[in-house]
N, C-alpha and C positions, 0 to 999 in steps of 0.2 A: 420791315417797316411798311412795305406796301400791303402786307397782309393785315396789319393792325389798322391801317388807314381805311381799309375797305369795309371794316365791320359796321361803322355807323350807317353807311349807305345800304348795306345788306339788311340791317335791322329796320331801317325806314321803309325799304321795299317790302319786307315781310309784313310790317304793320299796315301798309297801304292795302294789302290783300286780306286783311283780317275780316272776319265775319262775326256778327253778334251771335251769342249762344242761344238767344231766344228771340222770338218775334216781338213786334211792337204790341201785340194783343195776347199776352199769356192768359191761360185759363185761370179762373179764380181758385183760390186754395182755402181750405178750412184752417190750416195752420200755416201762417205766413211768417216764418222765422227770417231774421235778417242776417246779413253777412258778418256782423260782429258777434253772433251768437256763439256759445261754447261749442256746439256741434260743428260749425264752420271752422272754428279755430282748430278743433281736433282733427278734422279732415284736411286741414291745410289747403283750403280751396282759395285760389287766387283768381281775380277777374282780369281779363286781358284788356289792354288799352286799345280802344277802337278808333278808327280814323274819323276825321271830322265829317259831319253830315249824317252820321249814324246815330240813331236814338238808342243809347245803351240803357238796359234795365238789369244790371247785374244782381242787385239785391232781390228784385222780384223773382228772377230766374233761380237764384240760389235758394230763396225761401220755398219755391215750388219743388225744387229737387229735394230739399230737406223734408218737406211734407211727404213726398213720395217714398223716401227711405223710411220715414217714421211709420207710414201706413203699411209698407211692405213688410216691415219687421213685426208689427203687431197685428196684422190681419188674421193670422191663425188664432189669436185669442178672441177676435170678433166672432169667428165661426164656431169655435169650440166652447164659448161661454154658455150657450143655451143647452148644450148636451149634458148627459149624465156623467158623473165622475167615473173614471176607470178607462176601459179600453176605448169607449166611444170618443172621449176627449183626445186621447193619444192618437187615435186613427184620424180624427178631424185635423189635428195639428199637422201631422205628416202629409196628409193629402193636400192641405192648403199650401204648404211649402213646396211640394212637388209641382203643383199647378202654377204657383207664382214663378217658380224658376223657369218653367217652360214658356209661360207667357212673356217673361222678360226676354228670353232668347229670341222668340219669334218676333217680338216687337222691334228689337234692335236690327235683326236681319231684314225684316220687311220694310222698316222705315228707311234703311239705306237703299233698299231695292227700288222703292217707289219715289224716293226723294230726288231732288234736283242734284245732279252731279254726284250721286251716291252719298249725300250728306244725311246725317241723322236729323230728324225733326224733334225739337224739344217737347212739343205738344204730345207727340206719340210716346216719348219716353216717360214723361210725367204722368200720363194717364193710362195708356194701353198696357203698360207693364203690370198694372194692378188688376187687370181683367181676370187673371187666373184666380185671384181670391174671390171674385164675384161668382165665377162659374161653378165653383164647388160649394157654394153656400148652402145648397140643398142636400147634395149627395156626399158631403165631406164625412159625415158620420157613417155612411154606408160602406159596404165592401167594394170600394171603387178600384182598389189595387193601385200600386204605384204607376203602372203603365197607363191605366185609365186616367189617373190624375194628370200625368204628363201630357197625354193626348188632349184632354179637355183644356188644359192651360194653353197649349200650343194653338188650338183652334180659337180660343177666346182672344188671345193676343192678336192673332191674324185678323179676326173679324173686327176687333176694336180699331186696329191700326188702319185697315181699309175703310172703316166707317169715318174716321177723322179725315182721311185723305180724299175720299170720293163722295161719300154719302152726305156729309154735312154741307158741302157746297151745293148739292142738289136741293136739300131741304131749304136752304136760304134763297136760292135763285128761283126755284119752281113753286115752292109752297109758302115762302115768306116766313119760315119758322126759324127763330133764332135760338139755337141751343148753346147759350153762352157758356155754360159749365161743362158741356160735352157729356151730359148725363146719359143721353141715348146711346152713345158709343161705349161708355165705360160701364154703365149699370143696366141700361135697357137691353141691348142685344145679348151681352154675356149673361144677364139675368134670365132671359128667356131660354137661352141655351142650357143654363144650369138647371132650370126647371124641367126641361125635356130630358136632360141627363138623369135627373132624379126619377123621372117616370121609368126610364129604361132600367136603372139599377134596382129600383123597387120591384119591378116585374121579375127580376132574376134572383130575388132573395130566397134562400133555402136554409133549412136547419143545418145542413152540412157545412155551408159556407160561414154562418155566423156562430154556430154552436149555442152556448148558453147566452151569448150576447144578443140573440135575436129579439128577446123580450124587451131589451132596453131601446131598440131601434124601432121595431114593429111589434108592439105588444099583442095586437089582435091577430096578427099572422102567427105569432108564437103560440097563442092559445087555441089556434085552429078556428077562430070565428071569422076569419077573412083570408082569402087566398092571396098569393103574391100578385096575381094579375088584377084582382079587385083593388088591391092597394095601389097598384100603378095607375088605375083609372081614377082613384081618389086624388092622386098626385096631379094628374092631368086636369081634373076639374078644379083643383086649387089654383092652377095657373090661369084657367079661364076666368075664375071669379076675381082673381087679382087684376087681370087685364081689364075686366069690366069695371071694377071699382075705380081703377086708375083713369080709364077713359071718361067715365061719367064725372068723376071728381075734377079732372082737368078741364072738361067742357064747362062745368059750372063755375069753376074758378076763372076761366077766360071770360065768361059772360059777366061775372061780377066786376072784373077789372075794366069792362067797357062802360060801366056806369059813369055818368058825367062827374060826380063828386070825387071819383077816384082818378080823374085825368091828371097826368103829370103837369107840373108848372111849365111855362114856356122857357125856352133856353135862356132868355135874358134874365130870368129870375131863379135859375137853378142854384146859384151860390149866394143867395140873399138870405141871411139868417132871420131878418125881421119878419119874414112870412110865417114862420113857425115858432119863433122864439122871442121872448121879451128881451129887447136890446135897448135899454133906456139911454145908454151912452152912444148909440149909433152903431151901424154895422161894423165899424172899424175899431170899436172899443176893445174887443178881445185881442185884436191884432196888435194894437198899440200897447196894451198891458203886457202881452207876451214879449214884445220887443224890448220894453223897459226892463223886464226881468232878466232878459238875456244880456243886456248891456250894463247891468248893475255890478259895480266893483266887488271883488271877492273880499269877504270879511266885513261888509257893511250890512 
């Protein structure tokens, strides 16, 4: 009897120490699936009851996790789609999965290592676990080998996780740069690492390593019109051109956004539809119509 009577108190104590699965400001997602979606039902994901005073966002967190699983599963198709049919696509798919696996492991390990009280950070899990797919975007078709793909994914997951933990706060505090989507940590730094990895692997390309498949990856090298070292330099120049266009384009975009007619509205007018929309019935017309539809009896 005493054992059964102590269960409610124990349960209440455990709930009082519960922590939310995600923070109040989760990173945006391209695919925001909700907790009632078929994937959530299939995974049998349940949200924990949080104590009073905590701002729970279970649906947003679950949607972000589903987005991560979706992207993790199909990222090899993103990398292999531009490649030629045959061995190149198979090699790209395998290298991408190897790299994603390593980045996921490094993200979980490092997130617990640098997190408070050894806890995992959902921002790291939702984003840095995908860095392995980014880092092999250039070299996935090349003879990267499983060991090389695993090493690249581990390094990308590490750099991305550390970027979210340490580098993003520095950008916000020192340079006033708001990386709201975490693009620099997931796509920027792993992308540059991937380009440098492509330079290295391209410089090591030989007929012995690729066989007849060298012509599908490096046609000019296979025909003898360009050496492997020259191809590596072209890969490096491609990285520099990309960074130049990105820097110039970002600067021009920032200057355009500073024009007066592109200024955002004041906070007091952020949710006023009449500023941009025709609202003949007033700003609450849509709200009242929506409420009337919700309260309409069934069958009428």
